[in-house]
N, C-alpha and C positions, 0 to 999 in steps of 0.2 A: 332834379330838375333841370338845374345848371346846366345838367351832363346831355339832361335830354336835349336842351335848348341849344347847345355846343353842337350836338351831333346836326339838329337841324339846319343852322348855320353853315355847317360845313358841305353838308348837301347842296346847300343852297348855292353856295359857292362854286362847287365842283359843274353845275350846270349852268348855272349864267357863262362861268370862263371857257367854257366848251359850248356856247350857243351860238356860235361862227360857223361852228363845223357842221356837218349834215346831224340828221337825228340818228343816224346810228350811234355817235358817240354818249346821246341820253344813253341809249340801250345798253353802251357798254358799263357804264356808271352804275346805273341803276343793274344793270348782273351783278355787280364788284360789290354792292351795299346788301345785296340778298345772299353775299356769302356761296357764291359759286366761284371759285377761282380756276374750272380746267379753264383751259382756252379752249375755242371753240371756233373750227374754219365756218368760211361763208356757207361749204354745202351742209354743215352740221346744223346751221341758222335753217332748217327746212321750213321752219314754221312760217317765215316770210316769204318764200320764193314759190311753194305750190303753190297760194290762191292764184299767183299769178301765171302759171303754167294752164291751169283748169280752160280745157276745151277748145286750148291752141294747138298748133301743129306746130312743133318746136327743132331744131336746128340748134346743135351742141358743139361748141369745139374745147376739145379735153383731151386729155390721153390719159396714161398711165397714173398721174399724178394727182385726178380728177376722185378720190376716193374722200368716205365718210370716214368717222374714227375708229369705226368699227371693221374697215379697210376696207367696206363695199364700195364697188364702184359706184361712179353718181349715174352713170348710165342703168345700170344693174337697179339702182333704187328708184330709178324715176318710172323703171317700166315697172315695175311691183304696184307704183299708186297709176298705174294705167294711164299714166303721161305718153300723148303720142310726138313719139320721137321722129323726127322724119329723116334727117342725115345726122352725121358723127361729119367733125371737121377736124385733120389733123396736124398739127404743126410740125416742125423740126422735129425729126427722130421715130414718127409715126406714131399712131393710136395708142400701141403699147410698149412706143419708146426702146424700139430694137434697132433702129436704122442707126448708123454711124453718123457722126459730124459732118454734118454739107452733104452727105447722101439725097438723092433725090428721092420723096415718097411719092409713092404710085395711089390711085384711086382703086377702090376696090369693096369687097364688102368684109364686116368683122364675121368672123368663124362661129360666134358664140351666140351672137344675136339675130343674125341673116342682116342689122341694119347695113344703109351703105354709107363709105367712107370716104370723102373727098378732101385729098391731100392740100396742105396752104406751103407746102415747101416743096421749090422745085420750079418749074414752069408758072404756077399757079398759084401765087401767095394773095393773092385777095379772091375771097368768093363770089366767082360770076353772077349775073344776073339771073342765069337759067338753075344754076345751082340754089339761088335763093327763091325760085320759085315756090308757091305755095304755105312759104315758113312764112309760119307770122311772129315768132318772137325768137332769138338767140340766147342762149347761157355760153358763159365763158368760165371755164375753170381749169386754170391752167397754174403752177405752182413755179413760180418764180422764185430766182437768187439775188436779186440786188441789183445787176451788172448790166451795165448800157447793151454792152453787145451779147446778153444770153437772149435770143433770137424770140421768145415767148413772147418780150413786148412789141418787139415790132408785126411779129401777126398780129396782137393785138389793134395794134394802131391800124391794119388792113383791112379788120372784122368790121373795126369802128367806121372805117369811109366807107365799106360797104353794104353798112347797116343805114347810115345817113342817108345813102344814094337811093335806095331802095327802101325806105320806111319804115325799117323795122327794127321794133325795138330789140336791145341790148341790156344784160341782167349779167353783170358778174359777180361770182360768189367769192367773197375777197378770201384771200387765204395768208399768215404772216408771213414776213420776209425773214430769213432766217439772218441776213445780215442788214437789217435794218438800222440797228444803232450806228452806222457808216454812212457817210454822205464824204466822197474826198475822191479825189482825182480831176484832172484837166475837162473842161469844158467842150461839148463838142463842137467843131466848126462847120456854118452850114456846106462850105464845099467839101468836106469828107461826110457826107450824108452818105448811107449805106443800110441794108437790111441787117448789118452789125453795129448800126448808130444811126436813128433816125431822128432824134429830137437834139436839141442844145442843152442836156444834161451833164452832170459827171458821169464820170465813168462809175461810182458806185454810189446809187441817186438815194438810197434810204426812204425806199415808199415800196408801200404794198401793191398789188398790181390795181386792187381796186383804186386806189391813191391816184396810181400813176393814169388810168384813163379818165379818173377826173380832170388831171393836168391837161390830158391830151385833148378834153372839151372845151375846156374851159379858157385856153390856150389858143383855141383856133389851128393846131394842127394840122389839123385835116386836109386834102386838096381842096381848094379855093375857098379855107375856113369854115368847112362846113362842121356841121353839129351832127350826134347821133342822139338818140333820146337813151340817155342812159340810166339806170338803176345799179346802184353799188348791196348785196347785200353783206354787212359786214362781220367780220371775226368779231366773236365775244371775248371778254377777259385778257384782252391781248392789247399792249404799249410795246412800241417798237423797240423798248430797251430790254424787252424779254431773249432769253434764251428761247430757240423753238427747234426741234429736233424734227426733221421732216420723215415721214411714216414709210415712202418709199423714194427712191432714187427720180430726182426730178429728169435726168438723163442718161447715157450710159456711161457716162466716164466721169460723175459725178458719185461715186458710190456712198459716200458719208457725210459726216459735220466737218470734217478737218478739210476733206477735199472741196466743199462748200465754201467753207469760210477762206480760205486759199485759192480761190478760183479766180476770182478779179486781179489778182498782185502776178500770178502764176501764168494767167492768159494770153499778159501780153507777148508770152514769150512763142506764142503760136504766131507772131509777126517777125521771129528771127529762125535762126539756125538751131535751138534748143528745143530739146524733146521735155514735154510736159509728165512723161510717164504712162502715155497712151503706150497700148501693146505687156502692160502690165496690172498688177492687181493695186498699184498704187498712183491711181493718175488724179493730179492736180495736189499730190504730194510729195512729188519729188521733181526734180528736174536736172539734165545731163546733156549731153553732147560729146561726141568723139572729139571735137576739139575743145574742150575743157583740160583745164590742168587736170593730172593723176592725180587722184586722193585719195579719201579714205574709204569713198561709197562709188560703187559704180551700178549698172542696171544693162540688161540688153532687151529691149524691146523685144516682141513676137506676137502675131495675130491671135486676138482673143475676142471677146463676145462685146461689141462699139468700136474696135478698131482692125480691121479686114486687113490693112498694111501700115501700121504704124511707122513715124518715120523714124528711120536709123533701122528696122527691121533686122534684125539678128547680129548686130552692131553694139560694142560695149561701149555705155555712154557713161560721163566721167560728171558728179555732181554732186549736187546734197540731197538728203532724206530727210523732208519736215514733216512727217508722219507724228512725231512728238513736240512739233512746236508750239509754244503756248497760241492761243486765241487770238486773232490779230484786231484790234478796232481804229485799222484805216488801212488805207492803200500801201504796201509794204512793196516799194522800188529796190531794196538794197539787193535783192538778186539778182535783176537787169543789169543797175549798175557793176556788179561784182563779175558776172557774166560777161560782162561785154570789156572790162578789163581783163578778163583770162583767157579769152579766145584768143585764138592762135591768127586768125585772118579777121581785125576787124571791118574791113572791107567787104564782107560777105555775111556779117551776122544779122543783121537787117532785112527783111524782104518788105515789097510794095504793101504787103498786109498789116505790115504795122503800124501804117496811119490809118487805116481805116479803126483798128483798132483802141488806137489812143485817141483819136477822133481829132489829130492835130498834127502839124510836123516839129511843133516846138519840142514836142518831148525827145523826142528821136537826137535833134539837133540838141539839144543840151545834156544827155549821156555821152552823146559822142563828144562834145568841147570839153566832157569832164566838168560838167556844175556840179554843185553838193547838192546830195538830198534835201537838205535844206533849204538852200536857195531856191529846187522846182516846186517844194510845197508851197514856197513864199508867192512863187509865180501865182498860184492857182484859187489863192488867198479871195480875192477880191470876189472872181466870178462866181465861188463858193458862197461866198456873201450874199449876193445877190439872189444866186438860184436859190436859197432858203427863202429868201423876202417874198419871192414868185411863187413857191411849192405851200408855202405855209396855207392860204385857202383850201387846199384841197386835202391837207391831213386829215385822217379821220380817227387818228389816234394818239 
């Protein structure tokens, strides 16, 4: 009897302590109590969103990551369920995820389904009114990796803005953040806003894409403070402390869990003269340059899937192999600092793109003046604490 009372009290505590969050939190708790511990994405939580699509004309923002646990693509699944899909909207890398980083993606038709594809990467980053004509609701299903400069969250911003302007409801099918336990790095300063950094958040934001959408709405970050009608279909059995391995590559140059974990730390090199392994099979798991000191490791970039003309194509690069490096739980700066200190011509190390990626001029200045990693981290501390307070009401897990 006493054990039963303890169990009921514990369940009530969990429900009350999460009541400030969305109803999805209660659903996650209930699912755990039922003993089903398998993580389910929003796409797999289809009992929640299929009724919202019945008799509607639907637009879908997705790519190769928009799959269910059985690896069936969301578009195919919805067509089987007789959902009326009007258009597919594709982000950076395209609907099938085959375009290089930064490569313009053109409109077209999907060869498998014959559905029209509207590119959201290139000249048209925000759905136009005529492209939304006749659409009753939009589904958003993309796998994010938790970094500010990963452009799927920038596409989310523009889709939300278009939905708000055209009075179209948006449904986000949430997915776990594989770097969800990490909140770290400098906050974006407004003057450095770009498509690789649109909001005042740290470099690693520690949110799922559904939580992030709620924050965009709640903080009124859309144009003129607009808000869209947003529904988030939550993941089940997920907490941000859990490890999560992606079923497919989220983009051509993030081939595995190691690359995804190292991505935010190594992507800062994209604003320098250092290669992150594009043009090899170890993208975002190695770094190097012809201008770094020769050591025990080197590589030669060559054109491949996702890198038609990689940096230092055909040239030997010297650096480090991080393929076996232990999992990171923070933004790691030591490789950036080390590479700067060891490069032969420091005046050419940084490019203008670095400031866009960092979201501030301070980080480059700190590296150039020899500020220690500990001191750099200390300079972020107050901003990170404030961000976590602002973020808290939008968390679902």
